[in-house]
C-alpha positions as CSV (number, residue, x, y, z in Angstrom):
1,M,-36.4,-13.3,-21.8
2,P,-36.7,-13.5,-17.9
3,P,-35.4,-16.7,-16.5
4,H,-39.0,-17.0,-14.6
5,A,-41.0,-16.5,-17.8
6,T,-38.8,-18.9,-19.8
7,A,-39.2,-21.4,-17.1
8,A,-43.4,-20.7,-17.0
9,G,-43.2,-21.3,-20.7
10,R,-41.4,-24.5,-20.8
11,Q,-43.3,-26.2,-18.1
12,H,-46.4,-25.1,-20.0
13,V,-45.1,-27.0,-23.1
14,R,-44.3,-30.2,-21.2
15,A,-48.1,-30.0,-19.8
16,V,-49.6,-29.7,-22.8
17,T,-47.6,-32.5,-24.6
18,S,-47.9,-34.8,-21.6
19,H,-51.8,-34.6,-22.4
20,L,-51.1,-35.2,-26.2
21,K,-52.2,-39.1,-27.1
22,T,-49.4,-39.1,-29.8
23,P,-46.7,-36.5,-29.1
24,P,-45.1,-34.7,-32.5
25,D,-41.8,-36.7,-33.5
26,N,-40.1,-33.5,-33.4
27,Q,-40.6,-32.8,-29.5
28,P,-37.4,-32.0,-28.1
29,S,-37.1,-34.8,-25.1
30,W,-37.7,-32.5,-22.0
31,T,-41.2,-32.0,-23.0
32,T,-42.1,-36.1,-22.6
33,A,-39.2,-38.0,-20.8
34,P,-40.6,-39.1,-17.4
35,I,-39.4,-37.6,-14.2
36,P,-39.4,-40.4,-11.3
37,D,-40.7,-38.9,-8.2
38,H,-37.3,-40.2,-6.1
39,H,-35.3,-38.3,-8.5
40,L,-37.5,-35.3,-7.9
41,Q,-37.2,-35.9,-4.2
42,L,-33.5,-35.8,-4.2
43,A,-33.4,-32.6,-6.2
44,N,-35.7,-31.1,-3.5
45,D,-33.9,-32.3,-0.5
46,L,-30.8,-31.0,-1.8
47,L,-31.8,-27.7,-2.8
48,N,-33.2,-27.0,0.7
49,T,-29.9,-27.4,1.9
50,H,-27.7,-24.5,3.1
51,A,-24.5,-26.0,4.5
52,W,-22.6,-29.0,3.4
53,P,-23.2,-30.9,6.6
54,E,-26.7,-30.9,5.9
55,R,-26.1,-31.4,2.0
56,E,-23.9,-34.4,3.1
57,T,-26.6,-36.0,5.3
58,A,-29.3,-35.3,2.2
59,L,-27.0,-37.1,-0.1
60,Q,-26.5,-40.2,2.7
61,Q,-30.4,-40.4,2.4
62,H,-30.1,-40.6,-1.6
63,R,-26.8,-42.5,-1.8
64,T,-28.6,-45.4,-3.9
65,T,-30.2,-43.1,-6.3
66,I,-27.1,-41.1,-7.1
67,H,-25.9,-44.0,-9.2
68,E,-29.2,-44.7,-10.9
69,P,-28.2,-44.5,-15.1
70,D,-31.0,-42.1,-15.5
71,L,-30.3,-39.6,-13.1
72,P,-28.3,-37.1,-15.0
73,T,-30.8,-37.2,-17.4
74,T,-33.6,-36.3,-15.1
75,L,-31.5,-33.7,-13.8
76,N,-31.0,-32.2,-17.1
77,I,-34.4,-31.9,-17.9
78,L,-35.1,-30.2,-14.8
79,T,-32.3,-27.7,-15.2
80,I,-34.0,-27.2,-18.9
81,L,-37.3,-26.5,-17.2
82,H,-36.4,-24.5,-13.9
83,P,-33.7,-22.0,-15.3
84,D,-34.8,-19.5,-12.5
85,I,-33.4,-22.2,-9.8
86,P,-29.6,-21.8,-10.8
87,Q,-28.5,-24.0,-8.0
88,L,-29.8,-26.9,-10.1
89,E,-26.6,-26.3,-12.3
90,D,-24.6,-26.6,-9.0
91,L,-26.4,-29.8,-8.0
92,R,-25.9,-31.3,-11.7
93,E,-22.0,-30.9,-11.4
94,L,-22.1,-32.2,-8.0
95,I,-23.9,-35.8,-8.9
96,A,-21.4,-35.9,-11.9
97,D,-18.3,-35.2,-9.3
98,L,-20.1,-38.0,-7.2
99,R,-20.9,-40.7,-9.8
100,E,-17.2,-40.2,-11.5
101,H,-15.0,-39.9,-8.4
102,G,-16.8,-41.7,-5.8
103,F,-19.0,-40.6,-2.8
104,D,-16.4,-40.7,-0.3
105,T,-13.6,-39.1,-2.0
106,V,-15.7,-36.0,-2.9
107,S,-17.7,-36.0,0.5
108,E,-14.1,-35.8,2.1
109,H,-13.0,-32.9,0.2
110,L,-15.9,-30.8,0.6
111,R,-16.2,-31.5,3.9
112,A,-12.8,-30.1,4.2
113,A,-13.4,-27.2,2.2
114,H,-16.7,-26.2,4.4
115,D,-14.0,-26.7,7.4
116,E,-11.9,-24.7,6.0
117,Q,-14.1,-22.0,5.7
118,A,-15.7,-22.2,8.7
119,T,-12.6,-21.3,10.6
120,L,-11.9,-18.8,8.3
121,E,-15.0,-16.9,8.9
122,A,-14.3,-17.5,12.9
123,W,-11.1,-16.1,12.2
124,V,-12.6,-12.7,10.7
125,A,-15.3,-12.5,13.2
126,T,-13.1,-12.4,16.5
127,P,-13.9,-9.2,18.4
128,S,-10.8,-8.1,18.5
129,W,-7.1,-7.9,17.3
130,T,-5.8,-9.5,20.4
131,E,-8.1,-12.5,19.9
132,S,-7.6,-12.6,16.1
133,I,-3.8,-13.1,16.6
134,T,-4.3,-15.7,19.2
135,F,-6.8,-17.6,16.8
136,L,-4.5,-17.4,14.1
137,Q,-1.8,-19.1,16.4
138,D,-4.2,-21.7,17.6
139,H,-5.6,-22.7,13.9
140,A,-2.2,-21.8,12.1
141,D,-2.1,-25.0,10.3
142,T,-5.3,-24.0,8.5
143,L,-5.1,-20.5,8.1
144,Q,-1.6,-20.4,6.5
145,R,-2.5,-22.9,3.9
146,P,-1.1,-21.3,0.5
147,H,-4.1,-21.5,-1.4
148,L,-6.3,-19.9,1.1
149,R,-3.7,-16.8,1.8
150,K,-3.8,-16.4,-2.3
151,T,-7.7,-16.5,-2.3
152,L,-7.6,-13.6,0.6
153,L,-5.2,-11.4,-1.6
154,E,-7.2,-12.0,-4.5
155,S,-10.4,-10.7,-3.0
156,D,-12.1,-7.6,-4.0
157,H,-13.3,-7.3,-0.5
158,P,-10.5,-4.8,1.6
159,I,-11.1,-7.1,4.9
160,A,-10.3,-10.5,3.1
161,V,-7.1,-8.3,1.6
162,Q,-6.0,-7.4,4.7
163,H,-6.2,-11.1,6.6
164,G,-4.1,-12.5,3.6
165,A,-1.8,-9.5,4.3
166,I,-1.6,-10.5,8.0
167,L,-1.4,-14.3,6.9
168,T,1.8,-13.4,4.7
169,L,3.5,-10.9,7.7
170,A,2.9,-14.0,10.3
171,A,5.6,-15.6,8.5
172,Q,7.9,-13.0,9.1
173,Y,7.1,-11.3,12.4
174,Q,6.5,-12.7,15.8
175,P,2.8,-12.5,17.2
176,D,3.2,-9.4,19.4
177,T,5.0,-7.6,16.5
178,L,2.4,-8.3,14.2
179,L,-0.4,-7.1,16.6
180,R,1.4,-4.1,17.1
181,I,1.8,-3.8,13.4
182,I,-2.1,-4.1,13.1
183,T,-3.1,-1.4,15.8
184,K,-0.3,1.1,16.0
185,P,0.2,2.8,12.8
186,A,3.3,4.6,14.1
187,E,5.1,1.4,14.9
188,A,3.7,-0.2,11.4
189,A,4.7,2.6,9.6
190,E,8.5,2.4,11.0
191,L,8.7,-1.1,10.0
192,A,7.7,-0.5,6.4
193,T,10.3,2.3,6.3
194,N,12.5,-0.2,7.8
195,A,11.7,-2.5,4.8
196,L,12.2,0.4,2.4
197,E,15.8,0.9,3.6
198,N,16.3,-2.9,3.1
199,G,14.9,-2.5,-0.5
200,D,12.3,-5.1,0.6
201,L,9.1,-3.0,-1.4
202,T,7.1,-6.4,-0.9
203,T,7.3,-6.1,2.9
204,L,6.5,-2.6,2.8
205,A,3.4,-2.8,0.7
206,T,2.1,-5.7,2.7
207,I,2.3,-3.9,6.0
208,L,0.2,-1.0,4.4
209,L,-2.6,-3.6,3.4
210,V,-1.9,-4.5,7.1
211,C,-2.4,-1.2,8.8
212,P,-4.2,1.0,6.1
213,H,-4.2,3.9,8.5
214,S,-0.2,4.2,8.8
215,A,-0.6,5.5,5.3
216,E,-2.5,8.8,7.1
217,L,0.7,9.5,8.9
218,P,2.0,12.8,7.9
219,G,4.9,12.7,6.1
220,T,5.4,9.1,6.4
221,G,2.4,7.6,5.2
222,P,2.2,9.4,1.9
223,L,6.0,8.7,1.4
224,L,5.2,4.8,1.6
225,I,2.6,5.2,-0.5
226,A,4.5,7.0,-3.0
227,V,7.3,4.3,-3.0
228,S,4.8,1.6,-3.3
229,L,2.8,3.3,-6.1
230,L,5.9,3.8,-8.2
231,A,7.3,0.3,-7.6
232,N,4.0,-0.8,-9.3
233,G,4.3,1.4,-12.1
234,H,2.0,4.2,-11.4
235,E,4.6,7.1,-11.6
236,E,1.4,9.8,-11.8
237,E,0.0,8.6,-8.5
238,A,3.6,8.4,-6.8
239,L,4.2,12.2,-7.5
240,V,1.1,13.3,-6.4
241,A,1.9,11.2,-3.3
242,A,5.5,12.1,-2.8
243,Q,4.4,16.2,-3.1
244,D,1.8,15.1,-0.4
245,A,5.0,13.8,1.9
246,V,6.9,16.8,1.4
247,I,3.9,19.0,2.1
248,S,3.0,17.3,5.1
249,G,6.0,16.4,6.9
250,E,7.9,18.3,9.0
251,R,11.2,19.7,7.7
252,M,13.7,17.6,9.5
253,Q,11.3,14.8,8.9
254,N,11.6,15.2,5.3
255,R,15.2,15.0,5.0
256,A,15.4,11.8,7.1
257,H,13.0,10.4,4.4
258,C,15.1,11.5,2.1
259,I,18.1,10.3,3.4
260,R,16.6,6.7,4.3
261,G,14.8,6.1,0.9
262,Y,18.0,6.9,-0.8
263,V,19.6,3.9,1.4
264,G,17.1,1.8,0.5
265,C,16.9,2.6,-3.3
266,S,20.6,2.8,-3.8
267,P,23.2,0.6,-4.4
268,P,26.0,0.1,-1.6
269,N,28.9,1.7,-3.1
270,N,26.4,4.9,-3.1
271,R,25.9,4.6,0.7
272,R,28.9,6.0,1.5
273,D,28.0,9.4,0.2
274,L,24.7,9.9,2.3
275,Q,26.2,13.1,3.8
276,H,26.0,15.0,0.7
277,V,22.2,14.2,-0.2
278,P,20.7,17.9,-0.6
279,N,17.9,18.8,1.5
280,R,15.1,19.7,-1.2
281,T,12.0,19.5,1.0
282,R,10.2,22.5,2.0
283,P,8.8,23.8,5.3
284,N,5.5,22.6,6.5
285,N,2.7,24.7,5.4
286,R,-0.4,22.9,6.6
287,P,-1.8,21.5,9.5
288,V,-0.7,18.3,10.7
289,R,-3.2,15.6,9.7
290,T,-3.7,13.1,13.0
291,A,-4.6,9.1,11.7
292,H,-7.8,7.9,13.1
293,H,-7.5,4.0,14.4
294,Q,-9.5,2.0,16.7
295,P,-7.4,-1.4,17.8
């Protein structure tokens, strides 16, 4: 049954029960328990807020009511009567936290979380990458918090993941280098290839997240994807990407990648034999693709 239909049915039962001179003994409490007007006013005032500053103001106005012994019962009844208003469950949990941990403690925590989210949204909304890097520098204390970076990287939204990766690289590269990684695919690919040479596959994968267009560069891009896929156990996809790297790259570029990849994946005592790496690549047999990227 849809939530709104369930809500209508329960409210009808309560209305009918309220007109009975002697309600049945087996009736659930939500059909007969009183709902004080000031409790209902608290719920309505809080449900009509849209952000923490407004909600904090509303809570301040009802600060005394929050600690009334029967308020949790009222909120339970409202939640049962209105399953079509899921925000009531959030409100019930908020009131429980305020009662357990104290108004000031919970308010301070939620205010900090709101400010943090506002800073993050403002960073993502900056109109250019140059302004984005400047904003990151100015708000590094907030944006570089580990839990925030972790949340971004675990998101299903590509833009969030990209910004989480930017935060990761910000700890490794100077702002001007970071800006070039974001806006210049060729330079990003070069740094990713350097990371491959050094066996740093984490940085390689992070650069690809920061500058996805670097993966579109003929030869180099598919190679980097192939290594990243292989490192994560996706062998079949890695093989396809490696074949794409061979087909799309120039002959000399392929030989260079073969050598550089050998350096990155081989132990130091094998690197003296690099001059004997065979050339297993094929001539390019299709047009070179160009990456399309807007700074």
